[in-house]
C-alpha positions in Angstrom: 88.5 99.0 116.7 90.1 95.7 116.1 93.9 95.2 116.0 96.3 92.6 114.5 100.0 92.5 115.4 102.1 90.9 112.6 105.5 89.5 113.7 108.1 86.9 112.9 110.9 84.9 114.5 113.5 85.9 111.9 114.2 88.8 109.7 113.0 89.2 106.1 110.1 86.8 106.5 107.5 88.9 104.8 105.9 90.9 107.6 105.6 94.1 105.6 104.2 92.3 102.6 101.6 90.5 104.6 100.7 93.7 106.5 100.2 95.6 103.3 98.4 92.7 101.6 95.9 92.4 104.5 95.4 96.2 104.6 94.6 96.4 100.9 92.2 93.4 101.1 90.4 94.9 104.1 90.1 98.3 102.4 88.6 96.5 99.4 86.0 95.0 101.7 85.0 98.4 102.9 86.9 98.5 106.2 88.7 101.6 107.4 92.3 100.6 108.0 95.3 102.2 109.7 98.8 101.0 110.2 101.5 101.3 113.0 105.1 100.1 113.3 105.8 100.7 117.0 109.5 100.0 116.9 112.0 100.7 114.0 115.7 100.0 113.8 115.9 101.3 110.3 116.0 105.1 110.7 115.5 107.1 107.5 115.6 110.9 107.5 113.1 112.9 105.5 112.8 116.7 105.8 114.7 116.7 109.1 112.5 114.1 110.7 113.4 110.4 111.4 111.0 107.9 110.0 110.8 104.2 109.0 111.1 103.9 105.2 109.0 100.6 105.1 106.3 102.2 107.2 106.1 105.2 104.9 105.9 102.9 101.9 102.9 101.1 103.5 101.3 104.5 104.4 101.6 105.7 100.8 100.3 102.4 99.3 97.3 102.3 101.6 96.6 106.0 101.1 96.7 106.8 104.8 96.6 110.3 106.0 98.7 109.7 109.1 102.0 111.7 108.9 105.0 109.3 108.4 106.7 110.2 111.6 103.7 109.1 113.6 103.8 105.6 112.2 106.8 104.6 114.2 106.8 106.2 117.7 110.1 104.6 118.7 112.9 104.8 116.1 116.1 103.4 117.4 119.1 105.4 116.1 122.8 104.9 116.9 122.6 108.0 119.2 119.5 106.8 121.0 121.1 103.4 121.6 124.2 105.0 123.0 122.1 107.1 125.4 120.2 104.0 126.5 123.4 102.2 127.2 124.7 105.2 129.1 121.5 105.3 131.2 120.7 108.9 130.2 117.3 108.3 128.5 114.2 109.1 130.5 111.6 108.2 127.9 108.8 105.7 128.6 109.0 103.9 125.3 106.1 101.5 126.0 104.0 104.5 127.1 104.8 106.3 123.9 103.8 103.2 121.9 100.5 102.8 123.7 99.7 106.5 123.1 100.5 106.1 119.4 98.4 102.9 119.3 95.4 104.8 120.8 95.7 107.6 118.3 96.2 105.3 115.3 93.1 103.3 116.2 90.7 106.3 116.5 87.9 106.2 113.9 89.2 103.1 112.2 87.8 99.6 112.0 91.1 97.8 112.1 94.7 98.7 113.0 97.5 96.6 111.5 100.6 96.7 113.7 103.9 95.5 112.2 106.5 94.1 114.6 110.2 94.7 114.4 112.8 92.9 112.2 112.6 89.8 114.4 111.0 88.6 117.6 114.3 89.1 119.5 114.5 92.7 118.6 114.0 95.5 121.1 115.1 93.9 124.4 117.9 96.5 124.9 115.4 99.3 125.0 112.5 97.4 126.6 110.2 97.2 123.6 110.6 93.7 122.4 107.7 92.0 120.7 106.3 90.3 123.8 106.3 93.4 125.9 104.6 95.4 123.1 101.9 92.7 122.5 101.2 92.4 126.2 101.1 96.2 126.8 98.6 96.7 123.9 96.9 93.3 124.6 96.5 92.5 120.9 96.2 89.3 118.9 99.2 88.3 116.8 100.0 86.4 113.7 103.6 85.2 113.1 105.0 85.0 109.6 107.4 82.1 109.3 109.7 81.8 106.2 110.9 78.5 104.7 114.6 77.8 105.3 115.2 75.4 102.4 118.1 73.0 102.9 119.2 74.5 106.2 117.0 72.1 108.2 116.0 68.5 108.0 112.6 67.9 106.6 111.2 71.3 107.3 112.2 71.2 111.0 113.1 74.9 111.0 109.6 75.8 110.1 108.2 73.7 112.9 110.7 75.1 115.4 110.0 78.7 114.4 106.3 78.2 114.7 106.6 76.5 118.1 109.0 79.3 119.2 106.3 81.8 118.3 103.8 80.0 120.3 106.1 79.7 123.3 106.9 83.4 123.3 103.5 84.9 122.5 101.3 82.4 124.3 97.6 83.1 124.1 98.2 86.2 122.1 99.2 84.1 119.0 96.1 83.4 117.0 97.9 81.7 114.1 100.8 81.7 111.6 101.4 82.2 107.9 104.2 80.0 106.4 105.9 82.0 103.6 108.2 81.3 100.6 107.8 77.6 100.4 109.4 76.1 97.2 106.9 74.4 94.9 108.5 71.0 95.5 108.0 71.3 99.2 104.4 72.5 99.3 102.7 69.1 99.6 105.0 68.1 102.4 104.3 71.4 104.4 100.6 71.2 103.7 100.1 67.4 104.3 102.6 66.8 107.1 103.7 70.0 108.8 100.3 71.8 109.0 98.4 68.9 110.6 101.3 68.5 113.1 101.1 72.2 114.0 97.3 72.1 114.3 97.6 69.2 116.8 99.7 71.5 118.9 96.8 74.0 118.9 98.4 76.4 116.3 96.2 77.5 113.4 97.9 77.9 110.0 96.1 80.7 108.0 98.1 80.0 104.9 101.0 78.4 103.1 102.4 80.8 100.5 104.6 79.4 97.7 108.0 80.8 96.9 108.0 83.3 94.0 111.4 84.6 92.8 109.6 87.5 91.1 108.5 88.9 94.4 112.1 89.0 95.7 113.4 90.6 92.5 115.4 93.9 92.5 114.4 96.8 90.3 117.1 98.4 88.1 116.6 101.6 90.1 117.4 99.8 93.4 120.6 98.5 91.8 121.5 101.9 90.6 120.9 103.4 94.1 122.7 100.6 96.0 125.8 100.8 93.8 125.7 104.5 93.1 126.1 103.5 89.5 126.6 105.7 86.4 123.8 104.9 83.9 125.2 104.5 80.4 122.0 103.2 78.8 118.4 102.5 80.1 117.8 105.5 82.4 114.1 104.9 81.7 114.2 101.3 82.9 114.4 102.0 86.7 111.2 99.9 87.3 112.3 96.9 85.3 112.8 93.9 87.6 115.9 91.6 88.0 115.1 88.1 89.1 118.6 86.6 89.1 122.2 87.7 89.3 125.0 86.1 87.3 128.7 86.8 87.6 130.6 86.8 84.3 134.0 85.9 85.5 134.5 82.8 83.4 134.8 81.9 79.7 131.9 82.5 77.3 131.6 78.8 76.8 131.1 78.2 80.5 128.8 81.2 81.0 126.3 80.6 78.2 124.5 77.6 79.7 123.8 79.6 82.9 122.9 82.8 80.9 120.3 80.8 78.9 118.7 79.3 82.1 118.4 82.6 84.0 115.6 84.9 82.9 115.5 88.7 83.6 119.0 88.7 85.1 121.7 91.2 85.9 125.1 90.2 84.6 128.0 91.5 86.7 131.3 91.5 84.9 134.4 93.6 84.2 134.0 96.5 81.9 136.8 95.0 79.7 135.0 91.7 79.3 133.4 92.5 75.9 132.9 88.8 75.1 130.8 88.2 78.3 128.8 91.4 77.7 128.0 90.4 74.1 127.0 86.9 75.2 124.7 88.3 78.0 123.0 90.5 75.5 122.1 87.4 73.4 120.0 86.0 76.3 117.3 87.3 78.7 119.2 90.1 80.4 117.7 93.1 82.2 120.9 95.0 82.9 124.7 94.8 82.6 126.7 95.9 85.7 130.2 96.8 84.5 132.9 96.9 87.2 136.2 98.7 87.6 135.0 101.9 86.0 136.0 100.4 82.6 134.0 101.8 79.8 132.4 99.3 77.4 132.8 99.5 73.6 130.5 101.6 71.5 129.3 98.3 69.9 128.1 97.0 73.3 126.4 100.2 74.2 124.6 100.3 70.8 123.5 96.7 71.1 122.2 97.2 74.7 120.2 100.2 73.5 118.7 98.1 70.7 117.8 95.3 73.2 116.5 97.7 75.8 119.0 96.6 78.4 120.4 99.0 81.1 124.1 99.3 81.2 125.5 100.5 84.6 129.1 101.5 85.3 130.5 101.1 88.9 134.0 101.8 90.3 134.1 98.7 92.6 135.6 95.3 91.8 133.3 92.5 90.7 133.5 90.9 94.1 132.7 94.1 95.9 129.7 94.7 93.6 128.3 91.2 94.1 128.6 91.6 97.9 126.7 94.9 97.8 123.9 93.4 95.7 123.6 90.2 97.8 123.1 92.4 100.9 119.7 93.6 99.4 118.7 90.9 97.0 115.5 89.2 98.1 114.9 91.9 100.8 113.2 94.6 98.8 109.6 95.9 99.2 106.6 95.4 96.9 107.4 98.8 95.5 106.5 97.9 91.9 102.8 97.6 91.0 103.4 94.3 89.2 104.9 92.8 92.3 102.2 94.1 94.6 99.5 92.8 92.2 101.2 89.4 92.1 101.4 89.1 95.9 97.7 90.1 96.2 96.8 87.3 93.8 98.9 84.9 95.9 97.1 85.9 99.1 93.7 85.5 97.4 94.6 81.9 96.4 96.5 80.7 99.5 95.4 82.7 102.6 92.4 81.7 104.6 91.4 85.4 104.8 87.7 84.9 105.8 88.8 82.7 108.8 91.3 85.3 109.9 88.7 88.1 109.7 86.3 86.0 111.7 88.9 85.3 114.4 89.6 89.0 114.6 85.9 89.7 115.2 85.6 91.8 112.0 
């Protein structure tokens, strides 16, 4: 059995997506694949058991028979953290992870292990990335996400990759650079990648930024906002690529509305003018704030245009903050997104080289 630990320096870099993408590609090649997420800080209760929701999504997508509660042997809850800080926990977390690793690897060709939210996670309970990788003695790939304008000339990318190398040492077999804007692809490929390879770091792929992959579904918006659905109850799987706040005049809003495709427009329930304008452009859903009911004309037009209309009690600002907290951080839960990411990996990931380096 061969193993691969997928980690990253920062949160929301694309670890779950890469883990899932590799798993599907390996299965298609005839390999028997299993998956493990040793440490979770996102507890989710199902049927009285605590599981990791992302891990369960991967399990279902890969068609694994492993029970969801066995995928994450250490799930850190508020209660567990309190007990650790009080010194009342007598569990051997690394030992539990190693036992789960051995079970998960039985009768499989490859085990994909997904690291925690970031490389700094887990120190409090003694199960940080380095301690897990060293205990299991497995090779690791680090996913590094592009930071855009936050850093000079892609310096954050270089720093994150070098930080991964410093922390993981010989366990790091390479990196994948993710979410690079199209206008920066040549710079990363022609300048950053050769620099990193001179430092002895293999770059398995440079993946372009695709806003479609970071889109929210209408269903996710409904659940996050606990919204009342006025129209479009059948549109839960429709994707929202942009958010636009309708707090200005129609004249000021229309240029933005025309530029943004497949958007959600968040506005007051009494802003009939903005709602009507949004429905004349590419809009996936209207989110009406303040529990203010729209007019019958708006509801009828939305139904004709196949646009979801959602009613929420919060103010526009509160609603925007709730959506921003999850926008771009969702899973590949829709078949269209998963297929698109698979196509991206097929084009931009040096898969055969990674497989060779893993000894598969």
